[in-house]
C-alpha positions as CSV (number, residue, x, y, z in Angstrom):
1,M,99.0,90.7,107.1
2,K,96.6,92.7,105.0
3,K,95.0,95.9,106.5
4,A,91.4,96.5,106.4
5,F,89.4,99.7,106.8
6,F,86.1,98.6,108.6
7,A,83.3,101.0,107.9
8,C,80.0,101.1,109.6
9,S,77.3,103.5,110.8
10,M,78.1,105.8,113.7
11,R,76.1,109.0,113.7
12,G,73.5,107.4,111.2
13,G,72.4,105.2,114.1
14,Y,71.7,101.5,114.6
15,S,68.0,101.0,113.4
16,N,68.7,97.8,111.5
17,V,71.9,96.3,113.1
18,S,72.7,97.0,116.7
19,F,75.8,98.7,117.9
20,E,76.5,95.5,120.1
21,F,76.4,93.4,116.9
22,L,78.7,95.8,115.1
23,Q,81.2,95.6,118.0
24,Q,81.8,91.9,117.2
25,I,82.8,92.5,113.6
26,P,86.3,93.7,114.1
27,Q,87.1,90.4,116.0
28,V,85.7,88.4,113.1
29,L,88.0,90.3,110.7
30,K,90.9,89.7,113.0
31,D,90.1,86.1,113.2
32,I,90.3,85.8,109.4
33,G,93.7,87.5,109.6
34,F,93.1,91.2,108.9
35,E,94.8,94.1,110.8
36,I,92.0,96.5,111.4
37,V,93.1,100.2,110.8
38,S,89.6,101.7,111.7
39,E,88.4,99.9,115.0
40,H,87.4,103.1,116.5
41,Q,83.7,103.0,115.3
42,T,82.8,100.2,117.7
43,Q,84.4,101.6,120.8
44,P,82.2,102.7,123.8
45,D,81.3,106.4,123.7
46,I,82.7,106.9,120.3
47,I,80.3,109.5,119.3
48,K,81.0,111.6,122.3
49,Q,84.7,111.2,121.6
50,E,84.5,112.1,118.0
51,S,82.3,115.2,118.7
52,L,85.3,116.7,120.5
53,L,87.4,116.6,117.3
54,P,87.2,119.0,114.5
55,T,85.4,117.4,111.6
56,S,88.3,118.1,109.2
57,L,90.5,116.1,111.4
58,V,88.1,113.2,111.5
59,Y,88.0,113.2,107.7
60,Q,91.8,113.5,107.3
61,R,92.4,110.6,109.8
62,D,89.9,108.4,108.2
63,Y,91.2,109.2,104.7
64,R,94.7,108.3,105.7
65,W,93.5,105.1,107.1
66,I,91.7,104.2,103.9
67,Q,95.0,105.1,101.9
68,K,96.9,102.7,104.2
69,S,94.4,99.8,104.0
70,D,94.5,97.0,101.4
71,V,90.8,96.6,101.5
72,L,87.6,98.4,102.7
73,I,85.0,96.2,104.3
74,A,81.6,98.0,105.0
75,E,78.6,96.9,107.1
76,M,75.9,98.8,105.2
77,S,72.7,97.8,107.0
78,N,72.3,101.1,108.8
79,P,71.9,104.2,106.7
80,S,75.2,106.3,106.8
81,M,76.4,109.2,104.7
82,G,79.9,108.5,106.2
83,V,80.0,104.8,105.0
84,G,78.9,105.9,101.5
85,G,81.8,108.5,101.5
86,E,84.4,106.1,102.6
87,I,83.2,103.5,100.0
88,T,83.6,106.2,97.4
89,D,87.0,107.2,98.6
90,A,88.2,103.7,98.6
91,I,86.9,103.1,95.0
92,S,88.7,106.4,93.9
93,L,91.9,105.0,95.4
94,E,91.4,101.6,93.6
95,K,91.1,99.7,96.9
96,P,89.0,96.5,96.8
97,V,85.6,97.2,98.5
98,L,83.2,94.7,100.0
99,G,79.8,96.0,101.1
100,L,77.7,93.6,103.3
101,Y,74.2,94.1,104.8
102,Q,71.5,92.2,106.6
103,I,68.5,94.2,105.2
104,P,67.0,93.5,101.8
105,Q,69.1,95.0,99.0
106,D,66.2,97.3,97.8
107,R,66.8,99.1,101.2
108,V,70.5,99.9,100.5
109,S,71.5,102.8,98.5
110,S,71.3,102.1,94.8
111,Y,73.9,104.7,94.2
112,I,76.4,103.2,96.5
113,L,75.5,99.7,95.3
114,G,76.0,100.8,91.7
115,K,79.4,102.3,92.6
116,I,80.5,99.1,94.1
117,E,79.2,97.0,91.1
118,G,81.1,99.4,88.7
119,H,84.3,98.9,90.5
120,P,86.4,95.9,89.2
121,K,87.4,94.9,92.7
122,G,84.1,95.7,94.4
123,R,81.4,93.2,95.6
124,H,78.3,93.5,97.8
125,A,76.1,90.8,99.3
126,R,73.4,90.1,102.0
127,Y,74.4,88.2,105.0
128,T,72.4,86.6,107.8
129,D,74.6,86.5,111.0
130,L,78.3,86.7,112.0
131,R,79.1,83.3,110.7
132,D,77.7,84.3,107.2
133,F,79.5,87.6,107.4
134,K,82.8,85.7,107.9
135,L,82.0,83.4,105.1
136,K,81.2,86.4,102.7
137,V,84.5,88.0,103.7
138,K,86.4,84.8,102.9
139,D,84.7,84.3,99.7
140,F,85.8,87.9,98.8
141,T,89.4,87.2,99.8
142,D,89.2,84.1,97.5
143,Y,87.8,86.4,94.7
144,L,90.8,88.7,95.1
145,G,93.3,85.8,95.0
146,W,94.3,86.1,98.6
147,S,94.8,82.8,100.4
148,R,93.6,82.1,103.9
149,P,96.1,79.8,105.7
150,S,95.3,79.7,109.3
151,K,99.0,79.5,110.3
152,G,102.3,79.4,108.4
153,P,105.4,81.5,107.5
154,L,103.4,83.6,104.9
155,G,100.7,84.7,107.3
156,I,97.2,85.0,106.3
157,L,95.7,86.7,103.3
158,E,98.9,86.6,101.2
159,P,98.6,86.7,97.5
160,L,98.6,83.1,96.3
161,G,101.3,84.0,93.6
162,N,103.7,84.2,96.5
163,V,103.0,80.8,97.9
164,P,105.8,78.4,96.7
165,G,104.5,75.7,94.5
166,Y,101.3,77.5,93.6
167,Y,100.6,77.8,89.9
168,P,97.6,79.9,88.7
169,E,97.5,77.5,85.8
170,K,99.1,74.1,85.2
171,P,102.8,73.9,84.5
172,G,103.5,74.1,80.9
173,G,100.5,76.3,80.3
174,K,98.0,73.4,80.0
């Protein structure tokens, strides 16, 4: 099972996408087959809980989670310096990055979109609702070459090269 770091606004607020909406995304990612390493952002009272921790501890914890993840998936509709930093860290670690947003693209940081576009395993897109969010994530997993079997011995999101009988090209090179 692939591990996903889910990034979303916390202290940046919820001016474009509500906290209640964001709380649904980890389950969508789990339904696809991801193990979420950073589900804390959508927990009740998270701002209060995080304010009790030293900021260096929060950074170190989140950075370790990004290191352990296979992919970073960011909801970027609400302005957040933290999400931008997490995206930058994931790109520096050569992790695949998917940035999704409901707002028009011209309201998302051009700097961060440019970083994602410049990353060979980076993509971003606008989505309309949870169903569309899920489809965009599935498209990204396809782009990465990860299959999406719903059940089976290989689990979900395994590289297609590990699937018996799968050939990236036809046998014999044709």
